[in-house]
N, C-alpha and C positions, 0 to 999 in steps of 0.2 A: 504494500500500500504506500502510495506517495504522500508526502506532506508538503504543505506550503504555509509559511509564516508570513503574514501580510500586515503591514502597518500603513497608516497615512504618513504624510511627510512632516508631521509634527515630531516624528521620530527622525533623528538626525543621522542615522546609519545610511551611508551611501556606499554601494558596492560591497555590501556585507555578504559573505559566503558562509552558510551554515556548515557546521562540522558533522551534523547528524546525517546518516545515510538516507538517500532518496528524499532529501529535503531542500526546498528552495526558499529564498527570501525575496519578497517584492514590496515596493511601497507605492501607494497611490498619492499623486501630488495634489496638494491644495493649490489655490491660486490667490494671488494678492493683486487687487485692483488699485492702481495709483493714477489719478488724473485721467481716467478713461483708458489706460493701458493695462493689459493683463500680463502679469509675470507668473509663469508656471514654476512651482517649487519642485524642480527635479534636479538631477545631477548636472545639468547644463546651465542652471541659473547663475548669473553673476550677482552674488549676494551684495557685494559692495555697491554695485550700480543700483540695485533695488533700494538699499538704504539711502543712497544719495537722492534718488528720486522722491522717496517718502519724505525726506527732510526738506526738500525744496517745495513740496506740495502743501499749500496752506490748508486745503480742505482735508477732511478725514479720509484716509484710505480704508479699504475693506478687504476681507478675505472671503473666499468661497471654497466649500468642501468638495472632495472628489464626487463625481456624479455616480448615480446608481449604475450606469453602464460601465464606468471605469472599475468600480468595485466588482461587478459581475464578471468582467473579463478576467480579473485576477482570481476570482473564486473558482473558475473553471480549470485552473492549472494543476489541480491535484485532487486525490481522493479525500484527503483529510486537510481541512483548511482551518487555521486559527488566525483571526484578524484582531488587531489591536488598534483602537482609535484614540484620538485626542478626547479630552473630557466632553461628554455629551452636553454639558452646560456652557461650553465655549464655542461649539461648532455643530453643524448638522451632519458631520462626518459619520457619527455612530448611526444616526437614523438612516442615512443613505446606505450604509453597509447592511443594516437590517433588511431594508427593502430589496437590496441586491441578493441577499441570501434567499429570500422567499422566491424571487424570480428564478434563480439558478436551481433551487430544489424542485421546482415544477418541471424542470427539464429531465430529471432523473435522479437516482440515488447518489448522494454525496454527503459527507459530513462537514458542516460549517459551523464554527463557534465564533462569537464576536465578544471581545472584551472591551468594556468602557474603562479606559485607564484612569479616568477621573483626574487626569494630569496632562502634561505635555513634555516633550524633550526627554530628559534623562531617564524618567521612569519608563517610558516606552522602550528605550534602548535596553534598560535592565530586563524588562519582560521578554523582549526578543532573545536576548543573550541567554537568560536562564531557561527559557523554553527550549532553545537549541541544545543547551547543556543537558537538560533532562532527557530529550529524545536521543541524544548521543549515548548517555549512560543507560538508557532503558529502550533499546531498539525494538523490543516486543511490546511496548506499552500500547494499550488500547486507546481509542479516541477519548473515551470517557475518563480514563486515567489521566491523560494529558490535559484535558480541560479542567479537571478537578485540581490538578497541580497548578496550572496558570491562574486559576481563580484564587487559590490560596496565596500565591505570590503577589497578585494584585492587591489583596487585602493587607499584606504585610510589607508594603513598600510605599514610598511617597516621593515627592519632589519638592525642593526648595528653590526659591528665586532670589537672587541678589541683584538688584537693579539700581542704576544710578542715572538713568536718562528716562524722561517721562513724556516726551513729545507726543508719541502716538497715543498714550493713555489719556492725555488731556484733549487731543484732537477728537478722540472717539467718545469723549464724555465719561470715561471710566475713572477719571481723576479730576477734581476741581482745577480749573485752569490756573488760578492764583497759587494753589498749593504746588502744582507741578512746576510753575515758573520759579517759585521760591526754592524748592528742592533742587532744581537744576542749578540755580545761581549759587547756592550754598554748598554744592557738591555733596548732597546728602544721599547716602546709599540706603535703600530700604530692603529689609529681609522679609520674605514671605514664604508661606508653606501652603501646599495644596490642602484644602479642607475636605471633609468627608463628602461634601456635596460637589467637589470638583472645582470650587472657586478658590481664590487666593486669600489666605488669612495673613494679615500683616503682623509680624512678630516684633518689629521695632526698627527705627531709623538710627543711623550712625554716620559720622563723617570719617570714621576710622575703619579701614579695611581689616585690620587685625581684630578689632572688636566684632566685626561681622563674622569673621572666620571663627572666632571663639564661640559665638552664638550658634554657628552651624555645627561645630564639634559637640557642643553641649546638647543641642537638640537631637543629634544622631545618637548620642550616648543615652539620653533619657528614653528614647524609643526602643532601645535594645540592640542597636547596631553593634556588632562585635567583630567585624571584618567581612571580607567578601567583596563582590563587585560594587563599584561606584562609578557612575558616569557623570562627568562634568562637561556640560556644553558651554561654549563661550561665544559671545558676539564680538569678534575682533579683539579678544582679550586673553590670548593664550598665556601671557605672563602671570596674570592673576589666577587662571585655572591651574597652572602648574604650582603656584605658590600654595593654593588651597590643597592640592593633591599632596604636597609635601607635609602640610600640617596634619592631614588625615593619616598619612603613612607613619608619622611620628607617634600618633596616638594608637594606631592599629597597624602594626607591621604586616599583618596578613591581608590588608586591604588590596584589592585588585582594581586599580583606578585607570580609567580610560578618559582622556580629554579629547573632545571633538568640537569642531567649529559648528556653529548653528547654521542650519539651512535657512531658507527664506522665511518660512512661517515663524520659526522660533526667534530669528533675529528681528523680525517685525515686532514681536511682543517684548523680547528682552532688551532690544535696542543696544546701541553701542556700549561696550564694556560689561554688559549683563552676563550673569552666570546662571545656569540651570543645573541643579544637582539632584540626581536620582540615586536612591539607595534603598536597601531593604533590611529586614531583621527576621528572626524566626525561621520560617521555611525558606526565606530568601537569603539566609546566612550561609557561611561556608559549609554547614551541615546539609544543605539542600541536596 
């Protein structure tokens, strides 16, 4: 039986090759609309040019999820399909994937399971990686066993956001314009974490990167992280991503840290110098 692990492009893995036998990885691109021009969030996107255009555009930009047809095409690539989407509270990607599943299942027998990550960025990368690792270690796993595993991993993992630019948030009305202007002017960095509802809960502001990193370490420890995979996505800020990786490694030498550049969708939300950190505990720990 063949397997496909499918994500939308809020997952920043590009060119990922699964280690599990007879398993492929695909991602369905979201689109970002800027001043009437559509940017497709795939491996060919010039993310720097996208960010430049967004910064120049006075009006709010917008994003669009993969179409039902795009999801359906990917769902037809294997006997067993597990799809992982950006939070259903942030995008219509999950709903489109659900509709595509019903369409494809009408065509014939196939197994398709869809995970609402309740997050974006690093958490999706963590889910893809751990699912691949599970299928590699358990080549005879049934579809139900694999879906039970990834459901448990989703419940025992999260994502944090370290942001220091708020132009898009203010343009879209997600943040008061005056507050965004003040935060930008004072170089205030905000740390947030994905809530159970898939929205961002602000943990606190700081002008010090070291204080933000300390808060990240403290939060990870309080939730039970004890080593294992961590994905740090950065929006043109590899230096800070590597600095945070070093702090995590100092605390947990067994940490497996991967730093990745943000694709279009995540760079649109994280903005310049933003970080998105995905990690897990319990079943998503080294004992997984």
